[in-house]
N, C-alpha and C positions, 0 to 999 in steps of 0.2 A: 730928493737931493737939492741942495741949495743952488740957486742960480749962479752962473758964472764960474762953476767949478767943473773940472773934467770928471769923467765917469768914475774914476777911482776915489774921488772925494778929496784929492790933495789940493791944498791952496796954491793958487798961481801967484808967485811973488818974484821980484828981481833978486839977483844974487845977493845974499846977505853975509856970506863968509868967504874967506880966501878959497876954500875948497870949491864953492859954487862958481866963483870967478874963473878958476882954472878949468872947470868942466865946460863952462860957456865958451871960453877961448878955444879949447880943443875942438869943440863942435864946429866952430866957424872956419877953422883953418886947416882941418885935416880930413882925411877919408875916414869912412866908418870903420874899416879894418884897423887902421892905425889908432883910431880913437878907442876901440875896444881894448887894444893892447895897453894903452896909457891908463885907461880906467882900471884894468886888471892889476897893473902895477901899483896904482894908488891904493886899491882895495887891499892888496897884499901888505903894503906898508902900514895901513891903518890897523889891520889885524895883528901885525907884529907888535905895533905899539900897544894895542889892547892887551896882547899876551904879556908884554913886559910890565904894563901897569897892573895886570892881575897878579903877577908874581910879586911885585913890590907891595901891593895891597895885602896879599896873603902874609908876607913877612911882617908888615906893620901890625896886622891883626894878631899874628902869633905873639909878637913882642908885647902888645897891649894886654893880651889875655894872660901872659906870664906875669906881668906886673900887677894885673888886677884879676886875681883868680876868682873873685866873686862873680865876674861877668862871664866866666866860662860856662858852657852848656854841654857837658860831656854826655851826650845822649846814650843812656844805658838800656832803656826799655826796648823790648822786642814784642811783637805780637805773637800770640799763640792761638789756640782753638777757642779761647774765651772772649766774651765781649769786653770785660773790664780791661784786658790787655790792649785792645784796639783803642779804647778810650784813653788809656794812659799814654800810648804812643802819640795819639793825636795831640793831647795836651802838651806833651814835651816838645812837639814840633811847633805848636801854636804859641806857647808862652814866650819864646824869644822875640816874637813879633810885637808883643805888648808894649815895650818901651819905645818901639819905633813908630807907633801910631802918631800922626800929626796932632796938633793941639785940638783941632776940630774933628779929629778921628776919620777924615775922609780919605786919607792917604796913609800908606805904610812905607816908611822911608828906608827900605832895604837898600843895601849897597851891593854893587856888582858891576860887571862889565857893561858899559853903555854901548851895546853892540848894534842894536837894530833901530828900526823906525820909531818905536814908541818913545824913546828918549827917557830922560830921568823922571819927568813928571808922569809920563805914560806908564813907566815901569812901576812907579809907586801906586798908581791907580790899579794896575794889574794885581799887585800884591794885596791890595784891599779886597778887590772883587774875588780873586781866586782863593784867598784864605777864607772868605765868607762861604765858599762852597763847603769846605770841611766843617766850618762852624755851624752851618745850617743842618748838616747831617747829625752833628753832635747834639744840637738843641732840639731837633724835631720831636723826639719822644720824651723830652724832659719837662717836668712841671716847673722846676726852678732853673732859671738861666744863669745862676751864679756858679762859679767854679772855684775850687781851691788850688792856689798856685803852689809851687814847690817850697816856697818860704812860709806857707800857712796862710797867706793873705787871701781874702775872698774878693773876687772880681765878677761883675755882671757882664758876661760875654755879649749877650744880646744888646745891652745898653750901649756898648761900644759901637757896634755896627749900626744900631738905630741912630745914634748921634752922627756917625759918619754919613749915612744916607741922607739924613735931614740937611746937613750942611752941604753935601755934595750936589744936591738938587735945588738949593736955594740961591737964586741969582744975587742976593744981597750978602751972602756969606763970602768971606775971603778965601774959603776952600771950595767954592763952587767949581764943579767939574768943567764948566764952560761950554761954549758952543762946539759942536763937532767939527774938527778941522781935518781929521783923517777917519777912515772907516774902521781902523783897528779897534776903536773904543766899543764898537758894536758887540765884539766878543765879550767884553766885560759886562755890558748891559744884560746879556743873557744870564750870566752868573748871578748878578744882583737880583734879577727877576725871579729866577728859580729859588734863590735863598729867601726872598721875601714871602713867596708862597709856602715854602716849607716851614718857615718860622712865624707864620701869621699871628699866632697868639702871643708871641714874645715881642714882636716888632710892630707889625702893621696895626694891631689892635690898640697899641699904646701911643700911636701918633695922633696929634690934634687934627682937626678937620683941615686947617690951613696947610699943615705939613703933608697930609695925604694928597691934597690937591696939587701941591708942587711936585710930589713924586710922580703922580699920574701925568701931569703936564710934561715932565721930563721924558717919560716913556712914550707919550704920544709923539713928541718931536723925534726921539731916537728911532721909533718904528718907521719913520719916513726915510731912513738911511738907505744907502745903496748896498744891500746885502749880496755878497758874491754868490754865484750859482753853484755852491758846493755845500759842505756841512754848515755854512753860515745861514742857510735857509732856516735851520732850527733856531738860530738866534732871533730871527724875525718872529717865528711862531711863539716863542716864550715872551717876547715883549708884548705881543698882541694878546696872548693868553692872560698875562698879568692884568692888562687893561680890562679884559672881560671879567676875570675872577674877582679882582679887588676894586675895579672902577666902575663896573656895570656897563661898560661899552659892549656893543654888539659887533664883534669882529669875525663872525663865523665865515663870511665870504672870503675875507683876506686870509684867514687861517687855512681854509680848505684849498684855496688856490696855491698857497705855499706848500701844503702837504702834497699836492699833485706834482709840484716841481721836485720835491724830495723823492716821490714815488718813481719819477723818471730816471733816478740814479740807481735804482735797484737792479741787481744782476742775477740774484738767485742764491739759494743755500743760506739765506739770511744776511747776505753781504751787499754792500752798496759801494759804487764808485764814489770817489770824492770829487764829483763834478758831473757835468752833463755830457761831456765829450766821450765818444766810444772808447778812446784810448786813455782816459783818466784811470789811474790805478786803484786797485783795492788795497787798503792798508789799515793801520791801527785806528784811523779815523772812523772806520766802521764800528769799532768797539767803543772808544772813548768819546765819540760824537754821535754818529748816526743811530746806533742802538742805545747808547746811554740816554740820549734825549728822547728817543722814541719811548723808552720805558718810563721816563719821567712824565711824558705826555700821557701815557696810559694811567699813571698814578694821579696826576693833577687835573687833567681835563674833565669837564662834565660829561654827562651821558649823551648830550646832543652830538657828540663825536663818536658815538658807539661803533659806527661802521669802520672808521679809521683805527679806532683802538683795537678792534678785532683783527684787522689786517696786520697791524704792527705787532700784536701779540703772537700771531702765527709765525711771523718772520723772526721774531725774537727766539721762539722755540727752536726754529731751524738753525739760527745762528749759534746758539749755545751747543747744539749737537756737533757742530764743526769746530767752534772756537775752543772747545775743551782740549783739542789736540795740540794747541799752542803751549800748553802748560805741562809741567812735570814736577813732582815733589822734589824739594831741595833746590829749585832753580827758578829763574824768571823766563819770560818768553824771549824769542829771538830778537835781536836788535835789527830793526828794519824800518826804512821810511823816514819821513821827516818828523820833527817835533819830539824826538826821543828824550829830550830833557824833561818831558812830562812823566817819565819813569813809570811808577806803579799806577798811573792812570789806566794802564792796560787792564787792571782788574775791576775797573769802575762799573761795567755793566753787570757783573756777577751779583753784587749786593742787591741791586734793583731786580734782577732776574729771580733771585730766591724770594724776595719780598712779594713779588707779583705772581709767583707760582709758574714762571715760564721755563724753569729748569726741570725737564721731565726725567723719567726713570732711566732713559737711555744715556744720561750723563752721569759719569762717576763723580757723585757729589763729594765723596770723601777725598778723592784725588784733587778735585778742584779746590776744596777748602785748604788742603795741605799746600797746594801750589800758591794760593792767595797769600798764605802766611809766609812762604819762602820767598815769594816775589818781593813783598814789602821789606822783609828782613834783609834780603840780599843787598838792597840798595843802602839800607841803614848801616850795614856792616862794611860797605865799600866806599865810603867817602861822600855820600850824597848830602851829608849835613856838615857844615863848617863847625869849627870849635865854638862859635858864638851862637850856634843853633839854627842858622839860616841855611836854606837849601842852596846848593851850588848850581851854577850854570854849566851843566854837563850831564854825564850819565852816571858814572861813579863819583869821582871828584870833579873839580872844575875842569872843563875841556872845551875851549872856545871853537876849535875847528868844526864841531858838529852843530853849532848854532846856525839859525837861519836869520834872514834879514828882518824878520818880525820878532826876534827874541829880545827880551829885556831882563833886567835883574829880578823882575817879578814873575816872569814866565813860568819857572819851575813849579809854582804853586798850583798849576793845573793838576799836579799829582794828588792834590787833596780830593779830587774826584774819587780816588781809590779808597776813601773812607766811607763809601756808600753803604758798607755793611752796618754802619752805625744807625741806619734807618730801621734795621731789624730789631724789634724789641727783645728784651732779655729772655722771654719765654718762647721765642721763635725756634722752630726745629733746626734751623741752620746752626745754632750755637750748641746743639746736642750731637751734631755729627762728629764722630770720632773714628769710625771705621773707614777703611779704604785708603788708597793713596800711599800705602807704605812701600809697595814694591813697584818701581817704575816699569812700564811695559815697553816692549819693542814692537813698533808698528810703522806703517806708511799709510797716510790718509791723503786722499785726492778730492779736491773740489773742482768739478768740471765747470760749473757756472762761474765761479770766481777765479778760475784758472790759476790755482796754486796747489802745491803739494807740501805736506808736512811729514817729516819723519821724526820718530822718537827712539832713543836707545835705552837700554837698561841702566845706563849711568845718568839718566835725565838730560842727555844731550838732545836738544830740540833743534831741528833744521827746517828752515822755510825756503822753499823753492818757488819764487814768484815768476810768472811770465808777464812781466810788466816793465814799463819804462816811464820816466817823467823827465821832460827836457830840463826843467829848472834844477833838479836834484839828481843827476844821473847816478852818482855813486850810491845814493840811498835807495835806488829802486832797480837798477838794471843789472846787478850782479846775478850770477846763476844760483847762489846760495847765501843764506844769512843764518848765523848761528847764535845760540845763547851762551855758548862756552868759549868760542873763539870769535871775538867781536870784530866787526869790519874795520878796516883802515879808512880814515878820512884824508885821502891823498889825491888832490886834483890832477897832479901832473903825471903820475904813473899808478893808477888805481888797478893794479894787476890782481889783487886778491879775489878769488872766485870769479874772475873775469877773463875775457879773451880780448887782448889788444892786437891791433893789426897795423901794418904800414906797407907802403909800396915804394920801391926804388930808394930805400934807405931814408925816407923822410921821417916826419914826426910820428910818434905812436898815436893812432886814432883810437879813442875809447868812447863808450856810450853806445847802447843798443837802441836802434830805432826798429821796433818790432813791426813787421808787416802782416804777419799771420802767426797764430799760436794756438796750441791746444794742450790740455792736461787730461790724462786718463790712465787709471791703473798704475799710478806711480811713475808714469813716463810723461815728460814735458817736451814738446816740440815747438821750435820757433824759427821762423824765417826772418832774418834781420839784416839791417845795414849798419856797418860800423860808422859811428859818427854821422849817420844820415847820408853817407856817400853811396850812390847807386853802384859804383864799380867795385865796392868792397862788400860782397854779399855772402852770408853764411846760412846754412841750415844746421841748427844745433839740436841734437836729441839727447836728453838727460834722463838717466835712470836714478831715481831717488832711493837711497839706502840708509839704514840706520848708521849714524856716525859719518856718512859721506855720500858720494855719488860717483857715477860713471857718466861721461859725456862724449859724444861723437860730434866733432866739428867738421863739416864738409864745406869746401870752398865752392861757391856757386857764382863767384864774381868773374870779372874779365881779367884773365891773366894770373900770373903767380902773385902770392901774397906772403909776407913775413908775419909770423904771429908770436905772441907771448901769452901763454895760458897759465894762470896762477891758481893756487889752492887757498887753504885757510891760513889766516895770520896767526902766529904764535906770539902773544905779548910776553915781555920779560922786562925786568928792571934794569938789565944791563945788556950790552951787545953780545956777551958770551953765552952761546947755547951749544948744545951737542947736536951735531949733524952727521949724516952718513949717506953715501950714495952707493947703492947696491944694484948693479946692472942698470936696468931702466927705471929705477925707483929712487926717490930721495925722501929721507925722513929727518925731521928736526924735533928735538926733545928739550924740554925744560921742566925739571922736577917731575911731576907725574903726568905731564901732558905731552902729546905727540901730534904733530901734523905731518902730512906727507902727500906725495903724488907718485903715480906710476904711469909710464908710457906703455899702453897695451897694444897699440898699432900705430905705425907711422914712424917718422924720423924727427927727432928733436933732441936737444941736450938740456940737462937739468941745471938749475941755478937757484940761488937764494937772494931775494930782495930784502934788504933791511931798511926800515923807515924809523925815524926818530920823531917822537911827539905827534904821532899820527893815529894812535890807537887809544881809546878811552880806558883800556885795562892795563896799560903798561907804557913806560917811557920809550921802549924799543919794541918793534914788532918784526917778525921774520916770516917771509912768505916764500914757500917753495913754488917754483914755476918751471915750465918747459918752453924753450925757445926753438923755433924751427921755421920751415918754409913749406907752403902748400903750392905745388908746381902749377896747377891749373884747375880748371873746372872739373869737379868730381873727386879731386884729391882730398883725403880726409886724415884726421888724426883721432885716436881714441885714448882718452885719459881717465884715470881714477884719482879722486882727491878725498882725503879723510882728515878728521880731527878726533882724537880720543883722549879721555882722561885716564887711560891705562895703556901704556906703550904696548904695541903689538896687538891691540884689541880689534883692529879692523881686518875683516877677512877679504883679501883681494879677490875680486871676481875673475873668472876665466873668460877669454874672448876668442871667438873664431869668426873669421871674415870670409864671406863668399860674394865677391863683387861688391855691390852697395849694401848687401845684407850682413848684419853683424849679430851674432848670437852670444848673449852674455849669460853667464850662470854664476850665481852666488848662493851657496848652500843648495836648498831645494827649489829656489826660484830661478826661472829661466825667462829671459827677455829677448824678443826678436826685434832688432833695430833695423828699420827699413823706411826712413823718412816718415811721412804721414801715415804709413801703414804699420808703424811700430806697435807692438803689443806685448803684454805680460802673460806668461804661462805660469800661473801660480799653482802650488801644490794643493 
């Protein structure tokens, strides 16, 4: 780290904008509580302006493309079971970037919301580095690095990135990437390092001695950066590995020390926490970062790291045995956690796993391949690509509420990790897999070590039930369920979907789960948690995971009575008009062939529907069923069922009997005894 800078690597400078001046003034003359309110209001205003600018930009882009139809890129290709289809889709997504490369090729000038820390220049650097990920997979097995564009023109893809890397690492170039001012660039260093090692014959071997030395000098300086103690440790490993493999440096000690740090994040079943703290959550970073880079390390590292490669291989095999349950034919995995604008990066470890033989016979390879195809296609079919061919900042279409402070217009191109199957040669057995995956299965899978449950239904509805929380992104982690069919709402003020909100004495609704203790076993999740971190609002929640839904018991263990609002799955729709019905102690909401609902199985509460606008990535409006009631005191409880189906009436409502604290739940042939930490499943 350079001297004079704080730990996060941000430069210390006086206020340079009106916004900075306002922040400084507020800090001097107000309390922290008031200051946080002011900052929240300003952030809301900035996001609203970003949203208006995005809509104006979309209108202008649409008008421009109507007047200039030759600039349209109506992506028509879809992937199927064959390698050529994956190549075609990659090229159709890469080609629109070609006219956006800067003169010296070191940046890709994609447009989009200037939302987060990277800024315009950082976002353009991200687009260069992240598009290089896909390009390196595409080029790795090719002898000729030239490609044919849609207009018949031939372009040397490797030469473009070669020129960009040469100029980006040359202090004398006007496109020099410059000295590191923030740590965010370390992410892109890793992508460039991996790409250089995968395309060695196309790029590195064609550099002059002086160019090579400048590239190595760049990575020697970048490897001194302050890498965060989470998945970023892999970025350090690959910067060092490049220096070993291409520069002849001996970095074994540093690499092995970093691998030990990564090892400390391992929790079991092939899964890693994204950080060293015991309460750091398990999420998709285990897939598109921890396992993805572990597999690349196995592939690229020399035999001197044989011990680590053996450990990482065994963990990858475990991971794939559990990760397969996140997938179903005709669908994509559940929307959960941060960085979901990376979209089909969720399939990135599979290509490497098949390449290295880490996907064993216990994995349904046919189902996985069919799901990889449907995952990528589902995003292409639902607005992930603008009319000019650029990836949108969102999940389906552009959707700013889901972005993080580190997001930029170049961020979505981490999705290019999902083109890892292009590393598999044409004659690899993966491309010959055609059987399996035709009939979705109905099951419930539990990972005790990673503390999550996954259920799948015959309609390819996949539900994730995590027992996790993350203070920075509560909506994205601490809900009781996350779906691939009924996507979560991004609503900070009233995030009731699949959540329990609480309040006392008619105050503000408290949301966010601070989990104190948790367990997952046999399809049952138990958590002791405080609402919003408040010790007086304490709950014990026991959830039974079911295909298409769940049953949950919420018991009040806090001091005194508490008011609650418990919600179910959001139903997205293009308009506020949906069909709803209340029948006794149940409520159902329907739109077209989809239904969400909730039922009160024990306790007292009244049903309602919460409608939100522009808070769901799948529709302009979303409708959430909920139950609102009171728990009178310690030990008082409510039992609820929630479901979401793609066929109305498809969820079988469980029966419930309560004897004191003990609740017996039966659905079909399955019986569950709910008694706090002694809860258990009695399976047929």
